Every structure is written in structure tokens, then in C-alpha cells.
C-alpha positions in Angstrom: -1.9 -6.0 79.2 -3.7 -9.2 78.6 -7.1 -7.4 78.6 -5.7 -4.8 76.1 -4.5 -7.6 73.8 -7.8 -9.4 74.0 -9.6 -6.2 73.2 -7.3 -5.5 70.3 -7.8 -9.0 68.9 -11.6 -8.7 69.2 -11.5 -5.4 67.4 -9.3 -6.9 64.6 -11.7 -9.9 64.3 -14.7 -7.5 64.1 -13.0 -5.3 61.5 -12.1 -8.4 59.5 -15.6 -9.8 59.6 -17.0 -6.3 58.6 -14.6 -6.1 55.7 -15.5 -9.6 54.5 -19.2 -8.8 54.8 -18.7 -5.6 52.7 -16.7 -7.5 50.1 -19.4 -10.2 49.9 -22.1 -7.5 49.5 -20.1 -5.8 46.8 -19.7 -9.1 44.9 -23.4 -9.9 45.2 -24.2 -6.4 43.9 -22.0 -6.7 40.8 -23.2 -10.3 40.3 -26.8 -9.1 40.3 -26.0 -6.3 37.9 -24.2 -8.7 35.6 -27.2 -11.0 35.6 -29.5 -8.1 34.6 -27.1 -7.2 31.7 -26.9 -10.9 30.6 -30.7 -11.1 30.5 -30.8 -8.6 27.7 -28.9 -9.2 24.4 -28.9 -5.4 23.6 -27.5 -4.5 27.0 -24.9 -7.3 26.8 -23.7 -6.1 23.4 -23.6 -2.5 24.5 -21.6 -3.2 27.7 -19.2 -5.5 25.7 -18.4 -2.7 23.3 -18.0 -0.1 26.1 -15.8 -2.3 28.2 -13.7 -3.3 25.2 -13.1 0.3 24.2 -12.2 1.3 27.8 -9.6 -1.5 28.2 -8.3 -1.1 24.6 -7.6 2.6 25.2 -6.3 2.0 28.7 -3.7 -0.6 27.6 -2.8 1.4 24.4 -2.1 4.6 26.4 -0.3 2.6 29.2 2.0 0.8 26.9 2.7 3.7 24.5 5.9 4.9 26.4 7.4 1.5 25.9 6.8 1.1 22.2 10.5 1.5 21.2 11.6 -1.0 23.9 9.1 -3.5 22.6 10.3 -3.0 19.0 13.9 -3.5 20.2 12.9 -6.6 22.2 11.1 -8.1 19.2 14.1 -7.3 16.9 16.6 -8.8 19.4 14.5 -12.0 19.8 14.2 -12.3 16.0 17.9 -11.9 15.6 18.5 -14.7 18.1 16.3 -17.1 16.2 18.0 -16.2 13.0 21.5 -16.7 14.5 20.5 -20.1 15.6 19.7 -20.8 12.0 23.3 -19.7 11.1 22.3 -16.4 9.5 24.8 -13.5 9.9 23.3 -10.1 11.0 24.9 -6.7 10.6 24.1 -3.0 11.2 21.5 -3.5 13.9 19.8 -0.8 16.0 17.0 1.8 16.3 16.7 4.5 13.6 14.1 7.1 12.5 12.3 6.6 9.2 11.3 9.4 6.8 7.8 9.3 8.3 9.4 10.2 11.7 8.7 6.7 13.2 11.3 5.0 15.3 11.9 1.4 14.1 14.4 -1.4 14.8 16.4 -2.4 11.8 19.1 -4.9 10.9 20.7 -6.2 7.7 21.0 -9.7 6.3 23.1 -10.0 3.1 22.4 -6.3 2.2 18.7 -6.8 2.7 17.2 -4.5 5.4 14.7 -6.0 7.9 12.6 -3.4 9.7 10.7 -4.1 12.9 7.9 -1.6 13.4 5.2 -1.3 16.0 2.8 -3.6 14.1 5.6 -6.3 14.0 5.7 -6.6 17.8 2.2 -8.3 17.9 1.3 -6.2 21.0 -1.7 -4.6 19.2 -3.2 -8.0 18.6 -2.5 -9.0 22.2 -4.2 -5.8 23.5 -7.2 -6.6 21.3 -7.3 -10.1 22.7 -7.0 -9.1 26.4 -9.6 -6.3 26.0 -12.0 -8.8 24.4 -11.5 -11.3 27.3 -12.0 -8.6 29.9 -15.2 -7.3 28.1 -16.7 -10.8 28.1 -19.5 -11.0 30.6 -20.6 -14.1 32.5 -17.1 -15.6 32.8 -15.4 -15.8 36.2 -12.4 -13.6 36.9 -10.2 -16.6 37.6 -10.8 -17.8 34.0 -10.2 -14.3 32.6 -6.8 -14.1 34.4 -5.8 -17.5 33.1 -6.9 -16.5 29.6 -4.9 -13.2 29.8 -1.7 -14.9 30.9 -2.0 -17.7 28.3 -2.9 -15.2 25.7 0.1 -13.0 26.3 2.5 -15.9 26.4 1.1 -17.7 23.3 0.7 -14.4 21.4 4.4 -13.5 21.8 5.6 -17.0 20.9 3.2 -17.1 17.9 4.4 -13.6 16.8 8.1 -14.6 16.9 7.5 -17.7 14.8 5.5 -15.5 12.3 8.3 -13.0 12.1 10.9 -15.8 11.7 9.0 -17.4 8.8 8.4 -14.0 7.1 12.1 -13.1 7.2 13.0 -16.4 5.7 10.4 -15.8 2.9 12.1 -12.3 2.4 15.5 -13.9 2.1 14.5 -16.7 -0.3 11.5 -15.7 -2.4 10.8 -13.2 -5.1 9.2 -9.7 -4.6 5.5 -10.7 -5.4 5.5 -13.5 -2.9 7.3 -11.3 -0.3 4.6 -8.6 -0.6 1.8 -11.0 -0.4 3.2 -12.8 2.6 4.0 -9.6 4.5 0.9 -7.5 3.5 -1.7 -10.2 3.8 -0.6 -13.4 5.5 1.6 -11.5 8.1 -1.5 -9.7 9.4 -4.3 -12.2 8.6 -2.6 -15.1 10.5 -2.4 -13.1 13.7 -6.1 -12.2 13.6 -6.9 -15.9 12.9 -4.9 -16.6 16.1 -6.9 -14.0 18.1 -10.2 -15.5 17.0 -9.0 -19.1 17.5 -7.6 -18.4 20.9 -10.7 -16.4 22.1 -13.2 -19.1 20.9 -11.2 -21.9 22.6 -10.8 -19.9 25.8 -14.5 -18.9 25.8 -15.6 -22.5 25.2 -13.5 -24.0 28.0 -14.3 -21.1 30.4 -18.0 -21.3 29.8 -18.0 -25.1 30.2 -16.1 -24.8 33.5 -18.7 -22.2 34.7 -21.6 -24.4 33.8 -20.0 -27.4 35.6 -19.4 -25.3 38.8 -23.0 -24.1 38.7 -24.3 -27.7 38.4 -22.2 -28.8 41.3 -23.4 -25.9 43.5 -27.0 -26.6 42.7 -26.5 -30.3 43.6 -24.8 -29.3 46.9 -27.8 -27.1 47.8 -30.2 -30.1 47.5 
């Protein structure tokens, strides 16, 4: 029995070492390929576009069955923020528009507030995540941190944006409402995407350079 156990343990250790070696070889292979891509600006740009499109389509298709749930979630969260402000909300729920789109709707003092797909902020978050994943030369750890931070801050930022926009709808005249909704509503989110990505890239790139310098010192 002891001999069999020792044999089994040895086989497990061998299999584990073999697996670790294969993973290490795979990492080295991808690392070398990435270095080749980074050495050429044209290749780097081409791969960035291809990877971005792949992840954008992947996330868009994956999340499409949950669009109505996300609209409802955005609507319910917006209602909660408005109720904390002391605003009374009536006739809430999902309904189908004349354009056959399902939207979340509620009324405030006879004014209808509609939460569509674009109001959820998910499109902008998908763009941000796809951009982060398509960025070459950044460690996966930094990418994962960026994605988690991007999702959380994107949702918070979007809820604040919706809350401000609804308050503008309730208090301002039509021309200001149209400008704030059609321009500011969308422009602010894209400014957020650019601002977040630039900040993430700067700190991730700085971290990578610091690690490389430490590794080079340790070699000597």
C-alpha cells in the first residue's frame, strides 16, 4: 500500500511539473509574440483593432439577452436616488414603444421618464473593457484591476449622470433639457471613458516599467 501511495504521489508530482512547464512555455510563446507585435506600430494598431472588435462583439452578444433586466435595474436604482430626494414616483414598469423597443418608464408629476438601452451606460462600459483588453504590453493583473474598477466606477458615474439629467428635466425649460440629454448626457460618458482609460494606462504602464527595472537589477 505504501509503495502504491509513493508511486501515485510521484506520478502526481511529475504531472504537476509537466503541467507547470507547459504553462511556462505557453506564457513564453505568447510573450515573444507580443514583443514582436509591439516592435511594429502597424502590427500593434492592427491587433488592437482586431482584439477590440472581437471583445466588443463578444460582450455585446453575451449581454443582449439581459438588456431588459439592465434597463429595469437602472430604472429602479434611479427611482431609489430620486425617492431619497423626496420625489414621488408613479406608474413605473416596462413597456413597448412605437418603435418596438422595450423600455423602463416612470412618471414624476405627469412627466414621463424613459430608461432605454443607452441610458444603462453598459455600451460605454463594454467599449472601455474591450479597449483595456485590446491594449498590448500591459500585464493581465493590471487589466483585471482596470476592468473591475471600470465596471464599478462606470455604473456609479452613470447613475449620477441619470440623476442629474432627470433633475434638469424636472426643473428646466425644453431647450436646456434637449441640450443636456442629447449632447451632455452622451458626451460626459465618453469623456469618462477616455479619462479612465488614460489614467489606467498611465498607472499600469508605470507599474510594468518599475517591475522590469526591479527584475533587471535582481539579475545583476
